[in-house]
C-alpha positions as CSV (number, residue, x, y, z in Angstrom):
1,X,0.0,0.0,0.0
2,X,1.3,3.5,-0.8
3,X,1.8,6.0,1.9
4,X,1.0,9.7,1.1
5,X,2.2,12.7,3.1
6,X,0.0,15.7,3.7
7,X,1.9,18.7,5.0
8,X,0.2,20.6,7.9
9,X,0.5,24.1,6.6
10,X,1.2,27.0,9.0
11,X,0.9,30.7,8.4
12,X,2.4,32.3,11.4
13,X,5.4,34.6,10.5
14,X,7.3,33.3,13.5
15,X,8.9,30.1,12.3
16,X,10.4,27.4,14.6
17,X,13.9,26.1,13.9
18,X,12.5,23.0,12.1
19,X,10.1,24.9,9.8
20,X,10.2,23.9,6.2
21,X,9.1,26.6,3.7
22,X,6.3,25.4,1.3
23,X,7.7,26.0,-2.2
24,X,10.2,28.5,-0.8
25,X,7.4,30.9,0.2
26,X,6.1,32.3,3.5
27,X,3.9,29.3,4.3
28,X,5.7,26.5,6.2
29,X,5.2,23.2,7.8
30,X,7.2,21.1,10.3
31,X,4.7,18.2,10.6
32,X,3.0,16.0,8.1
33,X,0.1,13.6,8.2
34,X,1.0,10.2,6.7
35,X,-2.1,8.8,4.9
36,X,-2.6,5.2,3.9
37,X,-5.8,3.4,2.7
38,X,-5.6,0.6,5.2
39,X,-4.1,2.2,8.2
40,X,-4.1,5.3,10.5
41,X,-0.9,7.1,11.4
42,X,0.1,9.8,13.9
43,X,1.6,13.0,12.7
44,X,5.3,12.8,12.0
45,X,8.1,15.5,11.8
46,X,8.8,16.9,8.3
47,X,12.5,16.2,8.9
48,X,11.7,12.5,8.6
49,X,10.2,12.7,5.1
50,X,12.0,10.9,2.3
51,X,14.2,13.4,0.4
52,X,12.2,13.0,-2.9
53,X,9.0,14.0,-1.1
54,X,10.6,16.9,0.7
55,X,11.9,18.1,-2.7
56,X,8.3,18.0,-4.1
57,X,7.1,20.2,-1.3
58,X,9.9,22.8,-1.2
59,X,10.8,23.5,-4.8
60,X,9.3,26.8,-5.9
61,X,6.4,26.7,-8.4
62,X,6.8,29.2,-11.2
63,X,4.6,29.7,-14.3
64,X,5.3,32.2,-17.0
65,X,3.5,35.5,-16.7
66,X,2.1,34.7,-13.2
67,X,3.0,36.2,-9.8
68,X,5.9,34.6,-8.0
69,X,5.1,35.9,-4.5
70,X,1.3,35.2,-4.2
71,X,-1.5,33.1,-5.6
72,X,-2.8,34.1,-9.0
73,X,-6.4,35.0,-9.5
74,X,-8.1,33.5,-12.6
75,X,-11.2,35.3,-13.9
76,X,-14.0,33.1,-15.3
77,X,-15.4,34.2,-18.7
78,X,-18.1,31.8,-19.9
79,X,-19.2,32.6,-23.5
80,X,-22.0,30.1,-23.3
81,X,-25.8,30.3,-23.2
82,X,-26.2,27.7,-20.4
83,X,-23.4,27.9,-17.8
84,X,-24.7,27.4,-14.2
85,X,-23.8,30.9,-13.0
86,X,-23.6,33.4,-15.9
87,X,-24.9,31.6,-18.9
88,X,-26.0,33.9,-21.7
89,X,-24.5,37.1,-20.2
90,X,-21.3,37.2,-22.3
91,X,-22.1,35.5,-25.6
92,X,-21.8,38.7,-27.5
93,X,-18.1,39.5,-28.2
94,X,-18.5,43.1,-27.1
95,X,-20.0,42.1,-23.8
96,X,-17.3,39.4,-23.3
97,X,-14.5,41.8,-24.0
98,X,-15.9,44.5,-21.6
99,X,-16.4,42.0,-18.8
100,X,-12.8,40.6,-19.3
101,X,-11.4,44.1,-19.2
102,X,-13.3,44.8,-16.0
103,X,-11.9,41.6,-14.4
104,X,-8.4,42.5,-15.4
105,X,-8.9,46.0,-14.0
106,X,-10.2,44.5,-10.7
107,X,-7.1,42.3,-10.4
108,X,-7.5,39.1,-12.5
109,X,-4.0,37.7,-13.4
110,X,-5.4,35.2,-15.9
111,X,-8.6,35.0,-17.9
112,X,-10.2,31.5,-18.4
113,X,-12.5,31.4,-21.4
114,X,-15.0,28.6,-21.9
115,X,-17.4,27.9,-24.7
116,X,-18.9,24.7,-23.4
117,X,-20.8,24.5,-20.1
118,X,-19.5,21.8,-17.7
119,X,-22.3,22.3,-15.2
120,X,-24.0,19.0,-14.0
121,X,-26.3,17.8,-16.8
122,X,-24.8,19.9,-19.5
123,X,-24.8,18.6,-23.1
124,X,-21.9,18.2,-25.4
125,X,-21.2,21.2,-27.7
126,X,-19.9,20.5,-31.2
127,X,-16.3,21.5,-31.9
128,X,-17.3,24.0,-34.6
129,X,-19.7,25.8,-32.3
130,X,-17.2,25.9,-29.4
131,X,-14.5,27.4,-31.6
132,X,-17.0,30.0,-32.9
133,X,-17.8,31.0,-29.4
134,X,-14.3,31.3,-28.0
135,X,-11.7,32.1,-30.7
136,X,-13.3,35.4,-31.8
137,X,-13.4,36.6,-28.2
138,X,-9.8,35.8,-27.6
139,X,-8.8,37.6,-30.8
140,X,-10.9,40.6,-29.7
141,X,-9.3,40.6,-26.3
142,X,-5.8,40.7,-27.8
143,X,-6.8,43.4,-30.3
144,X,-8.2,45.4,-27.4
145,X,-4.8,45.3,-25.7
146,X,-5.5,42.7,-23.0
147,X,-2.0,41.3,-22.1
148,X,-2.6,38.9,-19.2
149,X,-2.4,35.1,-19.9
150,X,-5.6,33.7,-21.4
151,X,-6.6,30.2,-20.7
152,X,-8.9,28.2,-22.9
153,X,-11.3,26.0,-20.9
154,X,-11.9,23.0,-23.3
155,X,-11.7,19.2,-23.6
156,X,-11.2,19.3,-27.3
157,X,-7.9,19.7,-29.2
158,X,-9.4,21.5,-32.2
159,X,-10.8,24.1,-29.9
160,X,-7.5,24.4,-28.0
161,X,-5.6,24.9,-31.3
162,X,-7.9,27.6,-32.5
163,X,-7.7,29.4,-29.2
164,X,-3.9,29.2,-29.1
165,X,-3.8,30.6,-32.7
166,X,-6.1,33.4,-31.5
167,X,-3.8,34.4,-28.6
168,X,-4.5,32.0,-25.7
169,X,-1.4,31.0,-23.7
170,X,-2.7,28.2,-21.4
171,X,-4.9,25.1,-21.6
172,X,-7.5,24.1,-19.0
173,X,-8.9,20.6,-19.6
174,X,-11.5,19.4,-17.2
175,X,-11.0,15.8,-18.5
176,X,-7.3,15.9,-17.8
177,X,-6.7,14.9,-21.5
178,X,-8.9,11.8,-21.3
179,X,-11.7,13.1,-23.5
180,X,-9.8,13.8,-26.7
181,X,-6.9,11.6,-27.7
182,X,-5.4,14.4,-29.7
183,X,-5.1,16.8,-26.7
184,X,-1.8,15.4,-25.4
185,X,-0.1,16.1,-28.7
186,X,-1.6,19.5,-28.9
187,X,-0.4,20.3,-25.4
188,X,3.1,19.0,-26.0
189,X,3.4,20.8,-29.4
190,X,2.2,24.1,-28.0
191,X,4.5,24.3,-25.0
192,X,1.7,26.1,-23.2
193,X,0.9,25.4,-19.5
194,X,-2.0,23.0,-19.1
195,X,-4.3,22.4,-16.1
196,X,-5.3,18.7,-15.6
197,X,-8.5,18.5,-13.6
198,X,-10.1,15.4,-11.9
199,X,-13.7,14.6,-12.9
200,X,-15.6,11.4,-12.3
201,X,-17.8,11.0,-15.4
202,X,-18.7,13.7,-17.9
203,X,-20.9,16.7,-17.2
204,X,-24.1,14.9,-18.4
205,X,-23.7,12.1,-15.8
206,X,-21.1,13.1,-13.2
207,X,-23.5,14.0,-10.4
208,X,-25.8,10.9,-10.6
209,X,-24.1,8.8,-8.0
210,X,-20.4,9.7,-7.5
211,X,-18.6,7.1,-5.3
212,X,-15.1,6.8,-4.0
213,X,-13.1,4.4,-1.8
214,X,-11.2,7.4,-0.4
215,X,-11.9,10.6,-2.3
216,X,-8.7,12.4,-1.3
217,X,-6.4,9.5,-2.2
218,X,-8.4,8.4,-5.3
219,X,-8.3,11.9,-6.8
220,X,-4.6,12.2,-5.9
221,X,-3.9,8.9,-7.7
222,X,-5.8,9.9,-10.8
223,X,-4.0,13.2,-11.1
224,X,-0.6,11.4,-10.6
225,X,-1.5,9.0,-13.4
226,X,-2.6,12.0,-15.7
227,X,0.7,13.8,-14.9
228,X,2.6,10.7,-16.0
229,X,0.5,10.4,-19.1
230,X,1.2,14.1,-20.0
231,X,4.9,13.7,-19.5
232,X,4.9,10.5,-21.6
233,X,3.2,12.6,-24.4
234,X,6.0,15.2,-24.2
235,X,4.5,17.8,-21.9
236,X,7.1,19.1,-19.5
237,X,6.2,18.7,-15.9
238,X,7.0,22.3,-15.2
239,X,4.1,23.3,-17.4
240,X,1.5,21.1,-15.6
241,X,-1.0,22.4,-13.1
242,X,-3.4,20.2,-11.2
243,X,-7.0,20.8,-10.1
244,X,-8.8,18.3,-7.7
245,X,-12.1,19.2,-9.5
246,X,-14.3,20.2,-6.7
247,X,-17.9,19.7,-7.8
248,X,-17.1,17.5,-10.7
249,X,-18.5,14.1,-9.9
250,X,-18.5,14.7,-6.1
251,X,-21.0,15.0,-3.3
252,X,-20.9,17.8,-0.8
253,X,-19.0,15.4,1.6
254,X,-16.5,14.7,-1.1
255,X,-16.0,18.4,-1.8
256,X,-15.4,19.2,1.8
257,X,-12.9,16.3,2.2
258,X,-10.9,17.5,-0.8
259,X,-10.8,21.1,0.5
260,X,-9.8,20.0,4.0
261,X,-7.0,17.9,2.5
262,X,-5.9,20.3,-0.3
263,X,-2.3,20.5,0.9
264,X,-1.8,16.8,0.0
265,X,-1.8,17.8,-3.7
266,X,1.5,19.7,-3.3
267,X,3.1,16.3,-3.2
268,X,2.4,15.9,-6.9
269,X,5.1,18.5,-7.6
270,X,2.9,20.8,-9.7
271,X,1.1,24.1,-9.0
272,X,-2.4,23.5,-7.6
273,X,-5.5,25.3,-9.0
274,X,-8.7,25.5,-6.9
275,X,-12.0,26.3,-8.6
276,X,-15.0,26.5,-6.2
277,X,-16.5,29.8,-7.2
278,X,-20.3,30.0,-6.8
279,X,-20.7,26.2,-6.7
280,X,-23.8,24.4,-5.5
281,X,-22.3,23.0,-2.3
282,X,-21.5,26.6,-1.2
283,X,-25.2,27.5,-1.7
284,X,-26.3,24.4,0.1
285,X,-24.2,25.1,3.2
286,X,-24.8,28.8,3.3
287,X,-28.5,28.6,2.3
288,X,-28.0,30.7,-0.9
289,X,-30.0,29.6,-3.9
290,X,-28.9,31.9,-6.6
291,X,-25.3,31.3,-7.9
292,X,-24.5,34.9,-8.4
293,X,-25.3,35.6,-4.7
294,X,-22.5,33.2,-3.5
295,X,-19.5,35.6,-3.6
296,X,-19.0,35.6,0.2
297,X,-19.1,31.9,0.5
298,X,-16.8,31.5,-2.6
299,X,-14.3,33.9,-1.0
300,X,-14.4,31.9,2.3
301,X,-13.4,28.7,0.6
302,X,-10.8,30.4,-1.6
303,X,-9.1,31.8,1.5
304,X,-8.8,28.3,2.8
305,X,-7.1,27.4,-0.4
306,X,-4.7,30.3,0.0
307,X,-4.0,29.2,3.6
308,X,-3.1,25.7,2.2
309,X,-0.7,27.1,-0.4
310,X,-2.8,26.9,-3.6
311,X,-1.2,28.7,-6.4
312,X,-4.2,29.6,-8.6
313,X,-7.7,30.5,-7.5
314,X,-10.4,30.4,-10.3
315,X,-13.2,32.9,-9.5
316,X,-16.2,34.9,-10.9
317,X,-16.2,37.7,-8.4
318,X,-12.7,39.2,-8.9
319,X,-13.1,42.4,-6.9
320,X,-14.4,40.5,-3.8
321,X,-11.6,37.9,-4.0
322,X,-8.9,40.5,-4.6
323,X,-9.9,42.5,-1.6
324,X,-10.0,39.4,0.6
325,X,-6.6,38.2,-0.6
326,X,-5.0,41.6,-0.1
327,X,-6.2,41.7,3.5
328,X,-5.1,38.1,4.1
329,X,-1.6,38.8,2.8
330,X,-1.4,41.9,5.0
331,X,-2.2,39.9,8.1
332,X,0.1,37.0,7.3
333,X,3.3,38.8,6.2
């Protein structure tokens, strides 16, 4: 049985002598929780970790064009008629460009543009239609002078290639390159960073009855396998980002387990992205029905991601997140 090691992240600026900096930054740990499917373990000192594990947890995570001293904020731009939160609001290119510019002005470090809804129950969008929704918007953003990295949120290689040609600089694949067999070659050839996300099932079926033996370790193993597959296809590991896929084929209990255990994913040796903005479990817990009214709950979960050292936060409400993050950094540095 494999043993996994989850660092117990600390934020206090006063470090003990045995403190180990997480990725060379201000967060640190000196204890880890060993995790094993068939056993329970007491916490152990970080100094007793195998060297290869310690290296995975301490080497700085750097991605081109993104901040080196704080988590990056990824603004969500859905150019779809049916996304769960903002479907139909930004299908017109002018509206999409205006909203993107507003997010950048509010503090977005990356824009994530999607032309196919991945909400539970969403239907597949043909490639041609998805390209028609996304590529013109990316072209318009670049023509309008938007310089921040642009991510294309797609499972399809044809859509990814069109977006890259239009000016996108990052790939975000919710299937972790399992949906389209051409995606690994596209990712390798482009040299662009790619986010590999965990999902159990596809959007049409993923919430029908998601089950796991151990959700934290099962998701970890899946992402480790997808990293290996990406590397085998020629994608450099320093261009890979991982996302545990909160809300994608998970119950509320699964989502909370993943959020509580987020720091485990640092052991994969890649930057971690957390996307929880406006999701249903936040509304269920907080008693907020409308997705667009869940900014406060979204910020609360995002701050927990920041506390656990996540490198990218994907969000709809950029100004609210930016304010919260600025205050968090002021109190913890």
